[in-house]
Structure formats: structure tokens, C-alpha cells
TORKE-41440 format. One record per residue: chain; residue number from 1; x, y, z of N, C-alpha, C in turn. Coordinates in nm, 2 decimals. Layout:
# TORKE-41440
- A/NUM/X/Y/Z/X/Y/Z/X/Y/Z
...
***
This chain:
# TORKE-41440
- A/1/0.09/-0.12/0.00/0.00/0.00/0.00/0.09/0.12/0.00
- A/2/0.05/0.22/-0.09/0.12/0.35/-0.09/0.02/0.46/-0.08
- A/3/0.02/0.53/0.03/-0.07/0.64/0.05/0.00/0.77/0.04
- A/4/-0.03/0.85/-0.07/0.03/0.98/-0.09/-0.08/1.08/-0.10
- A/5/-0.19/1.06/-0.03/-0.30/1.15/-0.04/-0.27/1.29/0.02
- A/6/-0.34/1.39/-0.04/-0.33/1.53/0.00/-0.18/1.58/0.03
- A/7/-0.10/1.56/-0.07/0.04/1.61/-0.07/0.04/1.72/-0.18
- A/8/0.16/1.76/-0.22/0.17/1.85/-0.32/0.23/1.79/-0.45
- A/9/0.20/1.67/-0.48/0.26/1.59/-0.59/0.20/1.64/-0.72
- A/10/0.29/1.68/-0.80/0.25/1.74/-0.93/0.27/1.64/-1.05
- A/11/0.37/1.55/-1.03/0.40/1.46/-1.14/0.38/1.32/-1.10
- A/12/0.33/1.24/-1.19/0.30/1.10/-1.17/0.43/1.03/-1.13
- A/13/0.43/0.96/-1.01/0.56/0.90/-0.96/0.60/0.77/-1.03
- A/14/0.64/0.79/-1.16/0.68/0.67/-1.24/0.78/0.59/-1.18
- A/15/0.89/0.65/-1.14/1.01/0.57/-1.09/0.97/0.49/-0.96
- A/16/0.90/0.56/-0.87/0.86/0.49/-0.75/0.76/0.37/-0.78
- A/17/0.67/0.40/-0.87/0.57/0.29/-0.90/0.64/0.17/-0.97
- A/18/0.74/0.20/-1.05/0.81/0.09/-1.12/0.89/0.01/-1.02
- A/19/0.93/0.07/-0.91/1.01/-0.01/-0.81/0.92/-0.09/-0.71
- A/20/0.78/-0.08/-0.73/0.69/-0.15/-0.65/0.59/-0.23/-0.74
- A/21/0.65/-0.34/-0.80/0.57/-0.42/-0.90/0.45/-0.49/-0.83
- A/22/0.45/-0.52/-0.70/0.35/-0.59/-0.64/0.25/-0.50/-0.56
- A/23/0.26/-0.37/-0.59/0.17/-0.27/-0.52/0.02/-0.31/-0.54
- A/24/-0.05/-0.31/-0.43/-0.19/-0.35/-0.44/-0.29/-0.23/-0.42
- A/25/-0.24/-0.12/-0.35/-0.32/-0.01/-0.32/-0.24/0.12/-0.34
- A/26/-0.30/0.21/-0.42/-0.23/0.34/-0.45/-0.34/0.45/-0.42
- A/27/-0.30/0.54/-0.33/-0.39/0.65/-0.31/-0.32/0.78/-0.34
- A/28/-0.36/0.85/-0.44/-0.29/0.97/-0.48/-0.40/1.09/-0.49
- A/29/-0.51/1.07/-0.41/-0.62/1.17/-0.41/-0.57/1.30/-0.35
- A/30/-0.63/1.40/-0.40/-0.61/1.54/-0.35/-0.48/1.60/-0.37
- A/31/-0.41/1.55/-0.48/-0.28/1.61/-0.53/-0.31/1.69/-0.65
- A/32/-0.22/1.79/-0.67/-0.24/1.87/-0.80/-0.16/1.81/-0.92
- A/33/-0.19/1.68/-0.94/-0.12/1.61/-1.05/-0.15/1.68/-1.18
- A/34/-0.04/1.71/-1.26/-0.06/1.77/-1.39/-0.12/1.68/-1.49
- A/35/-0.05/1.56/-1.50/-0.09/1.47/-1.61/-0.05/1.33/-1.57
- A/36/-0.14/1.23/-1.58/-0.10/1.09/-1.57/-0.06/1.05/-1.71
- A/37/0.06/1.00/-1.73/0.10/0.96/-1.86/0.02/0.85/-1.91
- A/38/0.00/0.84/-2.05/-0.09/0.75/-2.11/-0.05/0.60/-2.07
- A/39/0.08/0.58/-2.04/0.12/0.45/-2.00/0.15/0.44/-1.84
- A/40/0.09/0.54/-1.78/0.11/0.55/-1.63/0.07/0.44/-1.55
- A/41/-0.03/0.36/-1.60/-0.08/0.25/-1.52/-0.01/0.11/-1.55
- A/42/0.08/0.11/-1.64/0.15/-0.01/-1.68/0.23/-0.07/-1.57
- A/43/0.30/0.03/-1.49/0.39/-0.01/-1.38/0.31/-0.07/-1.26
- A/44/0.18/-0.05/-1.26/0.11/-0.09/-1.14/0.00/-0.19/-1.18
- A/45/0.03/-0.29/-1.26/-0.07/-0.38/-1.32/-0.13/-0.47/-1.21
- A/46/-0.07/-0.49/-1.10/-0.12/-0.57/-0.99/-0.21/-0.50/-0.90
- A/47/-0.23/-0.37/-0.92/-0.31/-0.28/-0.83/-0.45/-0.33/-0.81
- A/48/-0.50/-0.33/-0.69/-0.64/-0.36/-0.66/-0.72/-0.25/-0.62
- A/49/-0.66/-0.14/-0.56/-0.73/-0.02/-0.51/-0.66/0.10/-0.57
- A/50/-0.73/0.18/-0.64/-0.67/0.31/-0.70/-0.76/0.42/-0.67
- A/51/-0.70/0.53/-0.60/-0.78/0.65/-0.57/-0.70/0.77/-0.63
- A/52/-0.75/0.83/-0.73/-0.69/0.95/-0.79/-0.79/1.06/-0.79
- A/53/-0.88/1.06/-0.69/-0.99/1.16/-0.68/-0.92/1.30/-0.66
- A/54/-1.00/1.40/-0.72/-0.95/1.54/-0.70/-0.84/1.58/-0.78
- A/55/-0.81/1.51/-0.89/-0.70/1.54/-0.98/-0.76/1.57/-1.12
- A/56/-0.84/1.67/-1.13/-0.93/1.70/-1.24/-0.85/1.70/-1.38
- A/57/-0.74/1.76/-1.39/-0.67/1.78/-1.52/-0.58/1.66/-1.55
- A/58/-0.57/1.56/-1.46/-0.46/1.47/-1.48/-0.49/1.35/-1.56
- A/59/-0.62/1.31/-1.58/-0.66/1.19/-1.65/-0.63/1.20/-1.80
- A/60/-0.56/1.11/-1.85/-0.53/1.11/-2.00/-0.67/1.10/-2.08
- A/61/-0.67/1.14/-2.20/-0.78/1.13/-2.29/-0.85/0.99/-2.28
- A/62/-0.77/0.89/-2.30/-0.82/0.75/-2.29/-0.74/0.68/-2.19
- A/63/-0.78/0.70/-2.06/-0.71/0.63/-1.95/-0.70/0.48/-1.97
- A/64/-0.59/0.42/-1.96/-0.57/0.28/-1.99/-0.60/0.19/-1.87
- A/65/-0.73/0.20/-1.82/-0.77/0.12/-1.71/-0.76/-0.03/-1.74
- A/66/-0.77/-0.06/-1.87/-0.76/-0.21/-1.91/-0.63/-0.27/-1.87
- A/67/-0.52/-0.18/-1.84/-0.40/-0.24/-1.79/-0.40/-0.28/-1.65
- A/68/-0.52/-0.26/-1.59/-0.54/-0.29/-1.44/-0.64/-0.40/-1.42
- A/69/-0.61/-0.52/-1.47/-0.71/-0.63/-1.47/-0.75/-0.68/-1.33
- A/70/-0.67/-0.65/-1.23/-0.70/-0.69/-1.09/-0.77/-0.59/-1.01
- A/71/-0.80/-0.47/-1.07/-0.86/-0.36/-1.00/-1.00/-0.40/-0.94
- A/72/-1.01/-0.37/-0.81/-1.13/-0.40/-0.74/-1.21/-0.27/-0.69
- A/73/-1.13/-0.17/-0.66/-1.18/-0.04/-0.62/-1.12/0.07/-0.70
- A/74/-1.20/0.16/-0.76/-1.16/0.27/-0.83/-1.23/0.40/-0.79
- A/75/-1.16/0.50/-0.75/-1.22/0.62/-0.70/-1.17/0.74/-0.79
- A/76/-1.27/0.80/-0.86/-1.25/0.91/-0.95/-1.35/1.03/-0.91
- A/77/-1.35/1.06/-0.78/-1.43/1.17/-0.74/-1.37/1.30/-0.77
- A/78/-1.46/1.41/-0.78/-1.41/1.54/-0.81/-1.30/1.55/-0.92
- A/79/-1.33/1.48/-1.03/-1.24/1.48/-1.15/-1.29/1.56/-1.26
- A/80/-1.41/1.63/-1.25/-1.47/1.71/-1.36/-1.50/1.62/-1.48
- A/81/-1.52/1.50/-1.46/-1.56/1.41/-1.57/-1.69/1.44/-1.63
- A/82/-1.70/1.45/-1.76/-1.82/1.47/-1.83/-1.89/1.34/-1.87
- A/83/-1.81/1.24/-1.89/-1.86/1.11/-1.92/-1.77/1.00/-1.85
- A/84/-1.83/0.88/-1.84/-1.76/0.77/-1.78/-1.65/0.72/-1.87
- A/85/-1.52/0.72/-1.83/-1.43/0.66/-1.93/-1.46/0.52/-1.97
- A/86/-1.47/0.50/-2.10/-1.51/0.37/-2.16/-1.43/0.25/-2.11
- A/87/-1.30/0.28/-2.09/-1.21/0.17/-2.04/-1.26/0.10/-1.91
- A/88/-1.34/0.18/-1.83/-1.38/0.12/-1.70/-1.47/0.00/-1.73
- A/89/-1.54/-0.01/-1.84/-1.62/-0.12/-1.87/-1.55/-0.25/-1.89
- A/90/-1.41/-0.25/-1.91/-1.33/-0.37/-1.92/-1.29/-0.42/-1.79
- A/91/-1.32/-0.35/-1.68/-1.27/-0.39/-1.54/-1.37/-0.50/-1.48
- A/92/-1.35/-0.62/-1.52/-1.45/-0.73/-1.48/-1.45/-0.76/-1.33
- A/93/-1.34/-0.73/-1.26/-1.33/-0.76/-1.12/-1.37/-0.64/-1.03
- A/94/-1.40/-0.53/-1.10/-1.43/-0.40/-1.02/-1.55/-0.43/-0.93
- A/95/-1.53/-0.39/-0.80/-1.64/-0.41/-0.70/-1.69/-0.27/-0.65
- A/96/-1.60/-0.17/-0.64/-1.64/-0.04/-0.59/-1.60/0.06/-0.69
- A/97/-1.69/0.14/-0.73/-1.66/0.25/-0.83/-1.72/0.38/-0.77
- A/98/-1.63/0.48/-0.75/-1.67/0.61/-0.69/-1.65/0.71/-0.80
- A/99/-1.77/0.76/-0.85/-1.77/0.87/-0.95/-1.85/0.99/-0.90
- A/100/-1.85/1.02/-0.77/-1.93/1.13/-0.72/-1.86/1.26/-0.75
- A/101/-1.94/1.37/-0.74/-1.89/1.50/-0.75/-1.82/1.53/-0.89
- A/102/-1.88/1.48/-0.99/-1.83/1.50/-1.13/-1.93/1.58/-1.21
- A/103/-1.92/1.58/-1.34/-2.02/1.65/-1.42/-2.09/1.55/-1.52
- A/104/-2.10/1.42/-1.47/-2.16/1.32/-1.55/-2.30/1.35/-1.58
- A/105/-2.34/1.33/-1.71/-2.48/1.35/-1.75/-2.55/1.22/-1.78
- A/106/-2.48/1.12/-1.81/-2.54/0.99/-1.84/-2.45/0.87/-1.80
- A/107/-2.51/0.76/-1.79/-2.44/0.63/-1.76/-2.45/0.54/-1.88
- A/108/-2.33/0.49/-1.92/-2.34/0.41/-2.04/-2.40/0.27/-2.01
- A/109/-2.46/0.21/-2.12/-2.52/0.08/-2.11/-2.42/-0.02/-2.06
- A/110/-2.29/0.00/-2.10/-2.19/-0.10/-2.07/-2.17/-0.13/-1.92
- A/111/-2.23/-0.05/-1.84/-2.22/-0.08/-1.69/-2.28/-0.22/-1.66
- A/112/-2.37/-0.27/-1.74/-2.43/-0.40/-1.72/-2.32/-0.51/-1.72
- A/113/-2.20/-0.49/-1.78/-2.09/-0.58/-1.79/-2.01/-0.59/-1.66
- A/114/-2.03/-0.49/-1.57/-1.95/-0.49/-1.45/-2.03/-0.57/-1.34
- A/115/-2.03/-0.70/-1.36/-2.11/-0.79/-1.29/-2.06/-0.81/-1.14
- A/116/-1.93/-0.77/-1.12/-1.88/-0.79/-0.98/-1.91/-0.66/-0.89
- A/117/-1.96/-0.56/-0.95/-1.98/-0.44/-0.88/-2.08/-0.45/-0.76
- A/118/-2.03/-0.41/-0.65/-2.12/-0.42/-0.53/-2.16/-0.28/-0.48
- A/119/-2.08/-0.18/-0.52/-2.10/-0.04/-0.48/-2.07/0.06/-0.59
- A/120/-2.17/0.14/-0.62/-2.16/0.24/-0.73/-2.20/0.38/-0.67
- A/121/-2.11/0.47/-0.67/-2.14/0.61/-0.62/-2.15/0.70/-0.73
- A/122/-2.27/0.75/-0.76/-2.29/0.84/-0.87/-2.35/0.97/-0.82
- A/123/-2.33/1.00/-0.69/-2.39/1.11/-0.62/-2.33/1.24/-0.67
- A/124/-2.41/1.35/-0.66/-2.36/1.48/-0.69/-2.30/1.49/-0.84
- A/125/-2.38/1.45/-0.93/-2.35/1.47/-1.07/-2.46/1.54/-1.14
- A/126/-2.48/1.52/-1.27/-2.59/1.59/-1.34/-2.66/1.49/-1.42
- A/127/-2.69/1.37/-1.36/-2.75/1.26/-1.43/-2.90/1.28/-1.42
- A/128/-2.97/1.27/-1.53/-3.12/1.29/-1.53/-3.19/1.16/-1.56
- A/129/-3.12/1.06/-1.62/-3.18/0.93/-1.65/-3.08/0.82/-1.63
- A/130/-3.13/0.70/-1.59/-3.05/0.58/-1.57/-3.09/0.48/-1.68
- A/131/-2.99/0.41/-1.74/-3.03/0.30/-1.84/-3.09/0.19/-1.77
- A/132/-3.20/0.13/-1.82/-3.26/0.01/-1.76/-3.17/-0.10/-1.74
- A/133/-3.06/-0.11/-1.82/-2.96/-0.21/-1.81/-2.89/-0.22/-1.68
- A/134/-2.89/-0.11/-1.61/-2.83/-0.10/-1.47/-2.90/-0.20/-1.38
- A/135/-3.03/-0.22/-1.40/-3.11/-0.32/-1.33/-3.05/-0.46/-1.33
- A/136/-2.97/-0.49/-1.44/-2.91/-0.62/-1.45/-2.80/-0.65/-1.35
- A/137/-2.76/-0.54/-1.28/-2.65/-0.56/-1.18/-2.71/-0.61/-1.05
- A/138/-2.84/-0.62/-1.04/-2.90/-0.68/-0.92/-2.89/-0.84/-0.94
- A/139/-2.84/-0.91/-0.84/-2.83/-0.89/-0.70/-2.69/-0.85/-0.66
- A/140/-2.59/-0.84/-0.74/-2.45/-0.81/-0.69/-2.44/-0.67/-0.64
- A/141/-2.50/-0.57/-0.71/-2.49/-0.43/-0.66/-2.57/-0.41/-0.54
- A/142/-2.50/-0.38/-0.43/-2.57/-0.36/-0.29/-2.59/-0.22/-0.26
- A/143/-2.51/-0.13/-0.31/-2.51/0.01/-0.28/-2.51/0.10/-0.41
- A/144/-2.61/0.17/-0.43/-2.62/0.26/-0.54/-2.65/0.40/-0.49
- A/145/-2.56/0.49/-0.50/-2.58/0.63/-0.44/-2.61/0.72/-0.56
- A/146/-2.72/0.79/-0.55/-2.77/0.87/-0.66/-2.81/1.01/-0.61
- A/147/-2.80/1.04/-0.48/-2.84/1.17/-0.43/-2.76/1.28/-0.50
- A/148/-2.82/1.40/-0.51/-2.76/1.51/-0.57/-2.76/1.51/-0.72
- A/149/-2.85/1.43/-0.78/-2.87/1.43/-0.93/-3.01/1.47/-0.97
- A/150/-3.02/1.54/-1.08/-3.16/1.58/-1.12/-3.23/1.47/-1.19
- A/151/-3.24/1.35/-1.12/-3.31/1.24/-1.18/-3.46/1.26/-1.21
- A/152/-3.49/1.24/-1.34/-3.63/1.26/-1.38/-3.70/1.14/-1.42
- A/153/-3.62/1.03/-1.44/-3.68/0.91/-1.49/-3.73/0.82/-1.37
- A/154/-3.69/0.85/-1.25/-3.74/0.76/-1.14/-3.80/0.85/-1.03
- A/155/-3.92/0.81/-0.99/-3.99/0.89/-0.89/-3.93/0.88/-0.76
- A/156/-3.94/0.99/-0.68/-3.88/1.00/-0.55/-3.92/0.88/-0.45
- A/157/-4.05/0.84/-0.45/-4.08/0.73/-0.36/-3.99/0.60/-0.39
- A/158/-3.96/0.58/-0.51/-3.88/0.46/-0.55/-3.74/0.48/-0.50
- A/159/-3.69/0.60/-0.53/-3.55/0.63/-0.49/-3.54/0.62/-0.34
- A/160/-3.64/0.67/-0.26/-3.64/0.67/-0.12/-3.63/0.52/-0.06
- A/161/-3.68/0.43/-0.14/-3.68/0.29/-0.09/-3.54/0.22/-0.10
- A/162/-3.45/0.28/-0.17/-3.31/0.23/-0.18/-3.27/0.16/-0.30
- A/163/-3.15/0.11/-0.29/-3.09/0.04/-0.41/-3.17/-0.07/-0.47
- A/164/-3.22/-0.16/-0.39/-3.29/-0.28/-0.44/-3.41/-0.24/-0.52
- A/165/-3.49/-0.14/-0.46/-3.61/-0.09/-0.53/-3.58/-0.02/-0.66
- A/166/-3.47/0.06/-0.66/-3.43/0.12/-0.79/-3.39/0.02/-0.90
- A/167/-3.31/-0.08/-0.85/-3.26/-0.18/-0.95/-3.38/-0.26/-1.00
- A/168/-3.48/-0.29/-0.91/-3.59/-0.37/-0.96/-3.67/-0.28/-1.06
- A/169/-3.69/-0.15/-1.03/-3.76/-0.06/-1.12/-3.70/-0.06/-1.25
- A/170/-3.56/-0.04/-1.26/-3.49/-0.03/-1.38/-3.50/-0.17/-1.46
- A/171/-3.49/-0.28/-1.39/-3.50/-0.41/-1.45/-3.63/-0.43/-1.52
- A/172/-3.74/-0.38/-1.44/-3.87/-0.39/-1.50/-3.90/-0.31/-1.63
- A/173/-3.81/-0.21/-1.65/-3.82/-0.12/-1.76/-3.75/-0.18/-1.89
- A/174/-3.68/-0.30/-1.87/-3.61/-0.36/-1.98/-3.71/-0.42/-2.08
- A/175/-3.68/-0.40/-2.21/-3.77/-0.47/-2.31/-3.77/-0.62/-2.29
- A/176/-3.88/-0.68/-2.31/-3.88/-0.83/-2.30/-3.79/-0.89/-2.41
- A/177/-3.71/-0.99/-2.36/-3.62/-1.06/-2.45/-3.69/-1.17/-2.53
***
């Protein structure tokens, strides 16, 4: 585990990460990282927990999350993301995904492929609708945080009943196969 949270780190610590090939947890949240190199994740391919929250300008155009096949927890809070990086859909072992406090407007259908997901935090974004396919993550998804979004597709009483009720509602909206 390497915790470098809330320091004044501006550059991705390539040399340090290359010297830690078995690193399983990296927390670089709350740093003024300028840019994560496009190959920045290659040195940490064994990583299971990655938190780079609060580093808005640092994420490359196409972050190579697919280089992180063992990733179980990914935190991208306060990153000014307008859309979910598509590479996240390749993370089959991902259990916790934190995307709160961004500028997300929609959730891709590809989320249905994240079948190991147990916790999804989408709070404080700009999401107005959820894809019915999200309902397919039931029963594995235990926690779905949606507060702070202008959701128009789901009525408040359903939202108030919690994750299971929301997932069932979405699943019921799926077209018959």
C-alpha cells in the first residue's frame, strides 16, 4: 500500500511505481497532479485499489484502465468528468466505483458488464436518467448512491426505498427478451 493523499505531488511518480511491482493499493487523491502519462498504469498492473480523486486535469484522454485487470476499487471523485471513461467497462473484477462530484450527465449501457460491482457512487453529478440495463446488476450491486442528481426518470418514492427498489424498477423497464 502506498498512500500519498493530500500532498503537493504534481508529477505521476513513475520511478517509485516501477520499483513497486506488487503494489496493491495506491492513493494519490487530493494532489495537484498535472498529467497521468498514457502508460502511467502499466507499472502498477497488480493494483487492486486506486484512488486518484480530486486530480481533475490529470486523467489522460483515454485512461488505460484495461492495464489494471485486478482492480477491485476505483475512485474518480471530483475529477470534472463529463462522461464515464469507456475503459472502465473492461474492469471485470471491479467491486467499488466512486464517481461522485463530477459532471456526468449519463451512464453508459456498458455498466451491465460490471457484474462484480457491489457499490456504485454516482452522487452529486448531473444525471437525469439511468439506463434500464443498470437493473441487470442486481443482485450483486448492494449500494447505489444517486443523491444530488436531477433524476427525472425515477420517482422520489422509489428512490427513497433504496438500491434494491431502484434496481428492480430499472430491471422492469427492460424490453422483453
